[in-house]
C-alpha positions as CSV (number, residue, x, y, z in Angstrom):
1,M,116.8,98.4,90.2
2,F,116.9,97.4,86.7
3,D,114.9,94.2,87.3
4,F,112.4,96.9,89.0
5,F,112.0,98.8,85.7
6,R,111.5,95.9,83.7
7,K,108.7,94.8,86.0
8,Y,107.4,98.5,86.0
9,N,106.9,98.3,82.3
10,K,105.0,95.1,82.5
11,F,102.9,96.8,85.3
12,V,102.0,99.7,83.3
13,M,100.7,97.4,80.3
14,V,98.5,95.4,82.8
15,F,97.4,98.3,84.7
16,L,96.4,100.2,81.5
17,F,94.4,97.2,80.4
18,L,92.6,96.5,83.8
19,L,92.0,100.2,84.3
20,I,91.2,101.6,80.7
21,I,89.5,98.7,78.9
22,P,86.9,98.3,81.8
23,S,86.3,102.0,81.6
24,F,85.8,101.7,77.9
25,V,82.9,99.3,78.4
26,L,81.2,101.9,80.5
27,F,81.8,104.7,77.9
28,G,83.2,103.6,74.7
29,V,80.7,100.8,74.1
30,E,77.5,103.1,74.6
31,R,79.1,105.7,72.2
32,Y,79.5,103.2,69.6
33,Q,76.4,101.2,70.1
34,G,73.8,103.7,71.3
35,D,71.6,103.8,74.3
36,G,69.6,100.6,73.8
37,Q,66.0,100.2,74.8
38,G,64.6,98.7,78.0
39,E,63.3,99.5,81.3
40,K,65.2,102.4,83.1
41,V,67.1,101.6,86.2
42,A,69.1,104.9,86.5
43,T,69.4,108.3,85.1
44,V,72.4,110.7,84.9
45,D,72.0,114.3,83.5
46,G,68.8,113.4,81.8
47,Q,70.3,110.3,80.3
48,A,68.8,106.8,81.1
49,I,70.6,103.6,82.1
50,T,68.4,100.8,80.9
51,Q,68.0,97.3,82.2
52,P,69.8,95.8,79.0
53,Q,72.7,98.1,79.6
54,W,72.9,97.2,83.1
55,D,72.7,93.5,82.3
56,Q,75.4,93.7,79.7
57,E,77.7,95.6,81.9
58,H,77.5,93.1,84.7
59,R,78.1,90.3,82.3
60,N,81.2,92.1,81.0
61,E,82.2,92.5,84.7
62,I,81.7,88.8,85.5
63,D,83.7,87.7,82.5
64,R,86.5,89.9,83.3
65,I,86.8,88.6,86.8
66,R,86.6,85.1,85.5
67,Q,89.3,85.7,83.2
68,Q,91.4,86.8,85.9
69,N,90.5,84.3,88.5
70,P,88.7,81.3,86.9
71,S,88.4,79.5,90.2
72,V,86.2,82.2,91.8
73,D,82.7,81.1,92.8
74,A,80.4,82.3,89.9
75,A,77.4,82.6,92.3
76,L,79.1,85.2,94.5
77,L,79.6,87.3,91.4
78,D,75.9,87.4,90.4
79,T,74.3,88.2,93.7
80,G,71.9,91.1,94.0
81,A,74.6,93.3,95.9
82,A,77.2,92.5,93.2
83,R,74.8,93.5,90.4
84,Y,73.8,96.7,92.3
85,A,77.3,97.5,92.8
86,T,77.8,97.4,88.9
87,L,75.1,99.9,88.5
88,E,76.5,102.2,91.1
89,R,79.8,102.1,89.1
90,M,78.1,102.8,85.9
91,V,76.3,105.8,87.4
92,R,79.7,107.0,88.9
93,D,81.5,106.8,85.6
94,R,78.6,108.6,83.9
95,V,78.6,111.5,86.5
96,L,82.2,112.1,86.3
97,A,82.1,111.9,82.4
98,A,79.4,114.6,82.4
99,A,81.5,116.6,84.9
100,A,84.5,116.4,82.5
101,A,82.5,117.4,79.4
102,K,80.7,120.3,81.4
103,S,84.1,121.6,82.5
104,N,85.7,121.1,78.8
105,M,88.3,118.7,80.4
106,T,90.3,117.2,77.4
107,V,93.5,115.3,76.9
108,S,96.0,116.9,74.7
109,E,97.4,115.1,71.7
110,E,101.1,115.4,73.2
111,R,99.9,113.8,76.5
112,L,98.2,111.0,74.7
113,S,101.1,110.5,72.2
114,R,103.7,110.4,75.1
115,L,101.5,107.9,77.0
116,F,101.2,105.5,73.9
117,A,104.8,105.9,73.2
118,E,105.8,104.8,76.7
119,D,103.3,101.9,76.8
120,T,105.3,98.7,76.0
121,G,102.1,96.9,76.0
122,L,101.2,98.7,72.8
123,A,104.7,98.3,71.5
124,S,104.3,94.6,71.4
125,F,101.7,95.0,68.7
126,R,104.4,96.5,66.2
127,G,106.0,94.3,63.9
128,A,109.8,94.1,63.0
129,D,109.2,96.9,60.4
130,G,107.6,99.1,63.1
131,K,104.1,98.9,61.6
132,F,101.2,98.5,64.0
133,D,99.5,95.2,63.8
134,R,95.8,96.3,63.9
135,A,94.4,92.7,63.6
136,Q,96.5,91.4,66.3
137,F,95.6,94.2,68.6
138,M,91.8,93.6,67.9
139,R,92.1,90.0,68.6
140,A,93.9,90.7,71.9
141,T,91.7,93.5,73.3
142,G,88.4,93.0,71.4
143,R,88.5,96.7,70.5
144,T,89.5,98.7,67.6
145,P,92.5,101.0,68.1
146,E,90.1,104.1,67.6
147,Q,88.0,102.7,70.4
148,Y,90.9,102.1,72.7
149,E,92.1,105.7,72.1
150,A,88.7,106.8,73.0
151,A,88.6,104.9,76.0
152,V,92.0,106.4,77.2
153,R,90.6,109.9,76.6
154,S,87.6,109.4,78.4
155,D,89.4,107.8,81.4
156,L,92.1,110.4,81.6
157,S,89.4,113.2,81.4
158,T,87.4,111.9,84.1
159,Q,90.3,111.5,86.3
160,Q,91.0,114.9,86.1
161,V,87.6,115.7,87.7
162,L,88.5,114.5,91.1
163,L,92.2,115.3,90.9
164,G,91.8,118.9,91.9
165,V,90.2,117.5,95.1
166,S,92.1,114.4,95.9
167,G,95.5,116.0,94.8
168,T,95.2,118.9,97.3
169,A,94.0,116.9,100.5
170,F,96.1,117.0,103.5
171,A,95.8,116.1,107.2
172,T,97.2,117.9,110.2
173,R,99.1,116.0,113.1
174,G,96.2,116.4,115.3
175,Q,93.8,114.8,112.8
176,A,96.1,112.0,112.3
177,D,96.5,111.4,116.0
178,A,92.8,111.4,116.6
179,A,92.2,108.9,113.7
180,L,95.2,106.6,114.7
181,N,94.5,106.5,118.4
182,A,91.3,104.8,117.8
183,F,93.4,101.9,116.4
184,Y,96.5,102.0,118.6
185,D,94.9,102.9,122.1
186,K,94.8,99.9,124.3
187,R,92.7,98.8,127.4
188,E,93.7,96.4,130.2
189,V,90.6,94.3,130.8
190,Q,89.4,91.3,132.7
191,V,86.6,89.3,131.2
192,A,84.1,86.8,132.3
193,R,82.4,84.8,129.7
194,F,79.0,83.2,129.9
195,N,79.0,80.6,127.1
196,P,75.6,78.9,125.8
197,T,77.5,75.5,125.8
198,D,77.9,75.6,129.8
199,F,74.3,75.7,130.1
200,A,73.2,73.2,127.6
201,A,73.3,70.4,130.0
202,K,71.0,72.1,132.5
203,L,68.1,71.9,129.9
204,T,65.7,69.2,129.2
205,V,63.4,69.6,126.2
206,T,60.3,67.5,125.7
207,D,58.7,66.1,122.4
208,A,56.0,68.5,123.1
209,D,58.5,71.4,123.4
210,L,60.1,70.4,120.1
211,Q,56.6,70.1,118.4
212,A,55.6,73.7,119.6
213,Y,59.0,75.2,118.3
214,Y,58.5,73.5,115.1
215,D,54.8,74.8,114.6
216,Q,56.1,78.3,115.6
217,H,59.0,78.3,113.3
218,A,57.8,76.3,110.5
219,T,59.2,78.6,107.7
220,Q,62.7,77.8,109.0
221,F,62.3,74.0,108.1
222,Q,61.3,74.4,104.4
223,R,62.7,72.8,101.4
224,P,63.0,75.5,98.7
225,E,61.3,74.9,95.4
226,Q,63.4,73.0,92.9
227,A,63.3,71.7,89.4
228,S,64.7,69.1,87.2
229,I,65.8,70.5,83.8
230,E,67.6,70.0,80.5
231,Y,69.3,72.7,78.7
232,I,71.6,73.4,75.7
233,V,74.4,76.0,75.5
234,L,75.8,77.8,72.3
235,D,79.1,79.4,72.7
236,M,82.1,80.3,70.6
237,D,83.6,76.8,70.9
238,A,80.5,75.1,69.7
239,A,80.4,77.7,66.7
240,K,84.0,77.0,65.7
241,K,83.3,73.1,65.6
242,N,80.8,74.0,62.5
243,I,83.5,76.0,60.5
244,A,85.0,74.1,57.6
245,L,88.4,75.5,56.5
246,N,89.9,75.8,53.0
247,E,93.4,74.4,52.6
248,A,94.4,77.3,50.3
249,D,93.1,79.7,53.0
250,V,95.2,78.0,55.8
251,K,98.3,78.2,53.7
252,S,97.9,81.7,52.6
253,Y,97.2,82.7,56.3
254,Y,100.5,81.1,57.2
255,E,102.3,82.8,54.6
256,Q,101.2,86.1,55.8
257,N,101.7,85.5,59.4
258,K,105.1,83.7,59.4
259,D,106.7,86.1,61.7
260,R,104.1,86.2,64.2
261,L,103.7,82.3,64.3
262,G,107.4,81.9,64.9
263,T,109.6,83.0,67.8
264,K,111.1,86.6,68.1
265,E,114.5,87.4,68.5
266,E,115.8,87.2,72.1
267,R,119.0,89.0,73.3
268,R,121.0,88.4,76.5
269,A,122.9,91.3,78.0
270,S,124.7,92.3,81.0
271,H,125.0,95.7,82.3
272,I,126.5,98.2,84.8
273,L,124.2,100.6,86.3
274,I,125.3,103.9,88.0
275,T,121.9,105.2,89.5
276,A,121.0,108.9,88.9
277,P,117.2,109.4,89.0
278,A,115.8,111.9,86.6
279,T,114.8,114.0,89.6
280,A,118.4,114.1,91.0
281,P,120.2,117.6,90.8
282,A,122.2,118.0,87.7
283,A,125.6,118.1,89.7
284,D,124.7,114.5,91.0
285,R,123.7,113.2,87.5
286,E,127.0,114.5,86.0
287,K,129.1,112.9,88.8
288,A,127.3,109.6,88.1
289,K,127.7,110.0,84.4
290,A,131.6,110.7,85.0
291,K,131.7,107.4,87.2
292,A,130.0,105.5,84.2
293,E,132.5,106.9,81.7
294,Q,135.5,105.8,83.8
295,L,134.0,102.3,84.3
296,L,133.3,102.1,80.4
297,A,137.1,102.8,79.9
298,E,138.0,100.1,82.2
299,V,135.8,97.4,80.5
300,K,136.7,98.6,77.0
301,K,140.4,97.9,77.8
302,A,139.7,94.6,79.3
303,P,136.2,93.3,78.0
304,N,136.6,90.0,79.9
305,S,136.6,92.0,83.3
306,F,133.0,93.1,82.7
307,A,131.4,90.8,84.9
308,E,133.7,91.4,87.8
309,V,133.6,95.2,87.4
310,A,129.7,94.9,87.3
311,R,129.9,92.8,90.7
312,K,132.0,95.5,92.3
313,N,130.5,98.7,90.9
314,S,127.0,98.2,89.5
315,Q,124.2,99.8,91.7
316,D,121.5,97.4,90.3
317,P,121.1,95.0,93.3
318,G,119.1,92.6,91.0
319,S,121.9,91.8,88.7
320,A,125.2,93.1,90.2
321,E,125.7,89.9,92.1
322,K,125.2,88.0,88.9
323,G,128.0,90.0,87.0
324,G,125.2,92.3,85.6
325,D,123.3,89.4,83.7
326,L,119.8,90.3,82.8
327,D,119.0,86.9,81.0
328,F,117.2,86.8,77.6
329,V,114.6,89.5,76.8
330,M,112.7,90.3,73.7
331,R,111.8,93.8,72.5
332,G,109.3,95.7,74.7
333,A,110.8,94.3,77.9
334,M,113.3,97.1,78.6
335,V,112.8,101.0,78.6
336,K,113.4,102.5,75.1
337,P,116.9,103.8,75.3
338,F,118.4,100.7,76.9
339,E,116.4,98.5,74.3
340,D,117.6,100.5,71.4
341,A,121.2,100.4,72.4
342,M,121.1,96.7,73.2
343,F,119.5,95.7,69.9
344,A,122.2,97.8,68.0
345,L,125.0,95.8,69.4
346,K,126.7,92.7,68.0
347,K,127.5,89.6,70.1
348,N,130.2,90.6,72.7
349,D,130.2,94.3,71.9
350,I,130.1,96.8,74.7
351,S,128.0,99.9,74.4
352,D,128.7,103.5,75.0
353,V,127.2,105.0,78.2
354,V,123.4,104.9,77.8
355,E,121.2,107.3,79.7
356,T,117.8,106.2,81.1
357,Q,115.4,107.6,83.8
358,F,117.2,105.3,86.1
359,G,120.7,106.4,85.6
360,Y,123.6,105.4,83.3
361,H,124.4,102.1,81.9
362,I,127.0,100.2,80.1
363,I,125.8,97.2,78.3
364,K,127.5,94.2,77.0
365,L,125.6,92.0,74.7
366,T,126.3,88.2,75.6
367,D,124.2,86.1,73.4
368,I,121.5,86.3,70.7
369,K,118.6,84.0,69.9
370,P,117.6,84.6,66.3
371,S,114.0,84.6,65.4
372,S,112.7,81.5,63.9
373,V,109.7,80.5,61.7
374,Q,107.6,77.3,62.3
375,P,107.3,75.0,59.4
376,F,103.7,74.8,58.0
377,E,102.7,71.4,59.5
378,Q,104.0,72.4,63.0
379,A,102.0,75.7,62.7
380,R,99.0,74.2,61.2
381,A,97.1,73.7,64.4
382,S,97.7,77.4,65.6
383,V,96.8,78.7,62.0
384,E,93.5,76.7,61.9
385,N,92.7,77.9,65.4
386,D,93.4,81.6,64.4
387,L,91.2,81.2,61.3
388,R,88.3,79.5,63.2
389,A,88.6,82.2,65.7
390,Q,88.3,85.0,63.2
391,Q,85.4,83.3,61.6
392,A,83.6,82.3,64.8
393,T,82.2,85.6,65.4
394,V,80.3,85.5,62.2
395,E,79.5,81.9,62.6
396,F,78.2,82.4,66.1
397,A,75.9,85.3,65.0
398,K,74.6,83.0,62.5
399,A,74.2,80.2,64.8
400,A,72.7,82.4,67.6
401,D,69.8,83.5,65.1
402,A,69.0,80.0,64.5
403,F,69.3,79.0,68.1
404,K,66.8,81.7,69.1
405,D,64.4,80.8,66.4
406,L,64.4,77.0,66.9
407,V,63.9,77.1,70.7
408,Y,61.1,79.6,70.1
409,Q,59.2,77.9,67.1
410,Q,59.5,74.5,68.7
411,P,58.9,75.1,72.3
412,D,58.1,71.6,73.4
413,S,61.7,70.2,72.9
414,L,65.2,71.4,72.8
415,K,66.2,68.5,70.3
416,P,65.7,70.3,66.9
417,A,68.0,73.1,68.1
418,A,70.5,70.8,69.4
419,D,70.5,68.5,66.2
420,K,70.8,71.3,63.8
421,L,73.5,73.1,65.9
422,K,75.3,69.9,67.0
423,L,74.8,70.8,70.7
424,L,74.7,68.5,73.6
425,I,71.5,68.4,75.6
426,L,72.6,68.7,79.4
427,K,70.7,67.8,82.4
428,A,70.4,69.0,86.0
429,A,68.4,68.1,88.9
430,D,67.3,70.1,92.2
431,V,68.0,73.3,90.4
432,P,66.9,76.1,92.7
433,R,65.5,79.5,91.6
434,T,68.9,81.3,92.4
435,P,72.3,80.3,91.8
436,A,73.5,77.6,94.1
437,P,77.2,78.0,95.7
438,G,79.7,76.6,93.5
439,A,77.3,76.6,90.4
440,T,79.0,77.3,87.1
441,G,78.1,78.0,83.5
442,A,74.3,78.7,82.7
443,L,73.3,77.4,86.2
444,A,75.4,80.3,87.6
445,S,73.2,82.8,85.7
446,R,70.6,84.5,87.6
447,N,68.6,85.5,84.4
448,F,68.7,82.1,83.0
449,L,67.3,80.6,86.3
450,A,64.7,83.2,86.5
451,A,63.5,82.4,82.9
452,L,63.3,78.7,83.9
453,F,60.9,79.6,86.8
454,T,58.5,81.6,84.9
455,P,54.8,80.4,85.0
456,D,55.0,79.4,81.2
457,S,58.2,77.3,81.7
458,L,56.8,75.6,85.0
459,E,53.3,75.0,84.1
460,R,53.6,74.5,80.2
461,K,57.1,72.9,80.3
462,H,58.0,75.1,77.3
463,N,61.6,76.1,76.3
464,T,62.8,79.3,77.7
465,D,63.9,82.1,75.4
466,A,67.5,82.1,74.5
467,I,69.2,83.7,77.5
468,E,72.7,85.5,77.3
469,V,74.7,83.7,80.2
470,G,78.0,85.2,79.3
471,A,80.1,86.8,76.6
472,N,79.0,85.0,73.5
473,Q,77.3,82.5,75.4
474,L,73.4,81.5,74.8
475,A,71.4,79.0,76.9
476,A,67.9,77.8,76.6
477,G,66.2,75.3,78.9
478,R,63.0,73.6,79.9
479,V,61.7,72.1,83.2
480,T,61.0,68.5,83.1
481,Q,60.1,68.1,86.8
482,Y,59.0,70.7,89.4
483,A,58.6,70.5,93.2
484,T,57.1,73.6,95.1
485,A,58.6,74.8,98.3
486,R,57.3,72.6,101.2
487,T,57.7,72.3,104.9
488,L,59.6,69.3,105.6
489,P,57.8,66.8,108.0
490,F,58.5,67.1,111.8
491,A,60.0,63.7,112.0
492,E,62.6,64.5,109.1
493,V,63.8,67.6,110.9
494,K,63.4,66.6,114.6
495,D,67.1,66.5,115.3
496,K,67.6,70.0,113.7
497,V,64.6,71.4,115.8
498,R,66.3,70.1,119.0
499,T,69.7,71.5,118.2
500,Q,68.0,75.1,117.4
501,L,65.7,75.0,120.5
502,L,68.6,74.0,122.7
503,A,70.9,76.8,121.2
504,E,68.2,79.4,121.9
505,R,67.3,78.4,125.3
506,S,71.0,78.0,126.5
507,S,71.9,81.2,124.9
508,A,69.1,82.9,126.9
509,L,70.2,81.2,130.1
510,A,73.7,82.4,129.5
511,K,72.5,86.1,128.8
512,S,70.4,86.0,132.0
513,E,73.1,84.6,134.2
514,G,75.6,87.1,132.9
515,A,73.2,90.1,133.4
516,A,72.5,88.8,137.0
517,K,76.3,88.5,137.8
518,L,76.9,92.3,136.3
519,A,74.3,93.7,138.7
520,A,75.5,91.8,141.7
521,W,79.2,92.9,140.9
522,Q,78.3,96.3,140.4
523,A,76.6,96.2,144.1
524,D,79.8,94.4,145.4
525,A,82.9,94.6,143.3
526,K,84.8,92.4,145.8
527,A,82.5,89.3,144.8
528,A,83.5,89.6,141.1
529,T,85.3,86.5,139.7
530,F,87.4,87.3,136.5
531,G,90.3,85.7,134.6
532,A,93.8,87.3,134.3
533,P,93.9,90.8,133.1
534,V,94.7,91.1,129.3
535,T,95.6,94.2,127.1
536,V,93.5,94.7,124.0
537,S,93.3,97.0,121.0
538,R,91.6,97.0,117.7
539,L,94.7,95.7,116.2
540,D,95.3,93.1,118.8
541,V,92.0,91.7,120.3
542,Q,93.8,88.8,122.2
543,S,91.3,86.2,121.1
544,Q,88.5,88.2,122.6
545,P,85.3,88.7,120.7
546,I,85.1,92.0,118.8
547,P,82.2,93.3,120.6
548,V,84.0,92.9,123.9
549,V,87.0,94.9,122.6
550,E,84.8,97.7,121.1
551,A,82.8,97.9,124.6
552,A,86.2,98.4,126.3
553,L,87.5,101.0,124.2
554,R,84.2,103.0,124.4
555,A,84.3,103.1,128.3
556,D,84.8,106.4,129.7
557,T,88.4,106.6,130.7
558,T,87.9,109.3,133.5
559,K,85.8,106.6,135.4
560,L,87.9,103.5,135.4
561,P,87.7,100.8,136.6
562,A,84.4,100.1,135.1
563,L,82.2,97.1,134.8
564,M,79.9,96.6,131.6
565,G,77.9,93.9,130.0
566,V,78.2,92.7,126.6
567,D,75.6,90.8,124.7
568,L,77.3,88.4,122.5
569,G,74.3,87.0,120.5
570,A,74.3,83.4,120.0
571,E,77.7,83.3,121.8
572,G,76.2,84.2,125.0
573,Y,77.3,87.0,127.2
574,A,80.4,88.6,128.7
575,V,80.9,90.9,131.7
576,V,84.1,93.3,131.1
577,N,86.0,94.8,134.0
578,V,87.9,97.8,132.1
579,L,91.1,98.5,134.6
580,K,92.8,101.1,132.7
581,S,93.7,102.9,129.4
582,I,97.1,102.5,127.8
583,P,98.0,105.2,125.4
584,R,99.9,104.6,122.3
585,A,103.8,105.2,122.5
586,A,104.9,108.0,120.5
587,P,105.9,107.0,117.0
588,T,109.3,107.8,115.3
589,P,109.4,110.9,113.2
590,E,109.7,108.7,110.1
591,V,106.5,106.6,111.3
592,A,104.6,109.7,112.2
593,Q,105.4,111.1,108.7
594,Q,104.2,107.8,107.0
595,E,101.2,107.7,109.0
596,A,100.2,111.4,108.2
597,G,100.5,110.5,104.4
598,Q,98.2,107.6,105.0
599,I,95.7,109.7,106.8
600,A,96.1,112.4,104.1
601,Q,95.1,109.7,101.6
602,A,92.1,108.8,103.7
603,V,91.1,112.5,103.8
604,A,91.5,112.7,100.0
605,S,89.3,109.8,99.6
606,A,86.6,111.3,101.8
607,E,86.7,114.7,100.2
608,S,86.4,113.0,96.8
609,T,83.5,111.1,97.8
610,A,81.9,114.3,99.3
611,Y,82.7,116.1,96.0
612,Y,81.1,113.2,94.1
613,D,77.9,113.4,96.0
614,M,77.7,117.1,95.2
615,L,78.3,116.2,91.4
616,K,75.5,113.5,91.6
617,Q,73.1,116.2,92.8
618,R,74.2,118.7,90.1
619,F,73.7,116.2,87.3
620,K,70.6,114.8,88.9
621,A,72.0,111.2,89.3
622,E,69.3,108.7,90.3
623,I,69.2,105.0,90.8
624,V,65.6,103.8,90.2
625,A,66.3,100.1,90.6
626,K,65.6,98.8,94.1
627,K,68.8,98.4,96.3
628,P,68.9,94.8,97.8
629,A,68.8,94.5,101.5
630,D,72.0,94.6,103.2
631,S,73.5,91.5,105.0
632,A,72.5,91.4,108.7
633,L,75.7,92.2,110.8
634,P,75.9,91.1,114.4
635,A,74.7,93.9,116.9
636,I,77.1,95.2,119.4
637,R,75.7,96.4,122.7
């Protein structure tokens, strides 16, 4: 239990930063930086969202995902679908913000103060004297406290817009059954498969067949356009390398930040918990408190018995078996009443009964690791890195201006810019127009590649403009060699042509044979030859193709048994004999209640979506940018 509320505090901190900070990007940045100029891609309530704003927000989104998961394939994050999803989120957030403003939805100072007071993430930015470390907060979040507060206000206000709809949704038992039966209902079926591989051996293709297929499908055997390039990248690390530090500044920064550079005090405690949630009846809480007072008297008389008393009586399952031991923690790890009591104790002291939202605690302080300060020489590397990080923003801005000027003013070479800014000229071959799977850095940037493949870059071999490829990352490149898209010679792709042609023809034979068998078996059911019956559902497909299961579940249960054919595309054909319907067994009352809650959540989501659609119309939300084509899905017939 107590381990839970330590983890709960950490979760709150992470949740706030993942939820609120991205929202700030959508609201706060625009409020402080203005609307920007550029092609309009969407409008909400008469206000435009421009192409530069969309590009910037998508870069922010990619950077955030990369920070959380560095191994993610960058190419997956910069697809047309991913970019469009970012724009849809921007529109959604602006619609909700407009609705909140129109309805005068605000967040009270009291609520905001309470939220910040309970946020252990913010508490970590307070020093031993209780003062808020503004500089440390800005380094960690990239935002000022005022911008952070504005983001929280905005986020909480917009949450209220949908809460009136989602917070009142419910589902009847009938609605829940109708939805759940679609997943739990079962069908007993027999399946006859007609696989293309079983027909491939019956086929013979000549060179003439292959040549004819190649001629008819030449576009399928093309090598895409590619380029060999050289490019340079300016980022924060490159900017830091050009920063010279003054020894006096290094020592001064060390003296001013000794506490932060050292280790904070840690304390180890054991506790006995008698649970009594804040929502429990008063009588139950009084009973729990009385029990805690009784145990306190016991351990006060015999302090050495604390671990044994904890093992026998503590209701915190995470620590009771360890004699109540909670290991070492720093300030900010525990809920405030517990933390205040623990840090007020001396070693081996036992507290009075401490009340928290989890119940009543008796705390014994078992050890203290005092704070320590690193000697200057040990801290030097960290200090210099901090100073360079602080100066890097200014240095990067200066270098960025020089970078842009040099690649533009001397368009025939990247060397002048590389020499002046001490950058390495990188090279890459067979670069496509769009990011290749597994591409990283500048080569994963759709905008950078688009700049490389402009007519000026391809025909005149000029440098591209400086392109922003990430947060505080600029790249410029030039094409050194270009190959247009071309159809590969027949001889080079003959084996691939053979494989595709055989696959198509064997699939066609399988479908033809399957359809013929279906017709014959419908005329004479006794002639049908099937495998053993299997019971399938959407939750358990029994190794059957999804289209087979979907077809079986769509069968009219009043006319069973029933035969049907299922086109499996490249996997051939199946004839399905649906024998009987097997309804779901009645769930226990507990499961039924849980399922009703889950359906209610789905209903709430659907109602919120419908309400949002209405708000889009009210605030005249429109996306002008063209939506990329959806990925093709296999047909189910």
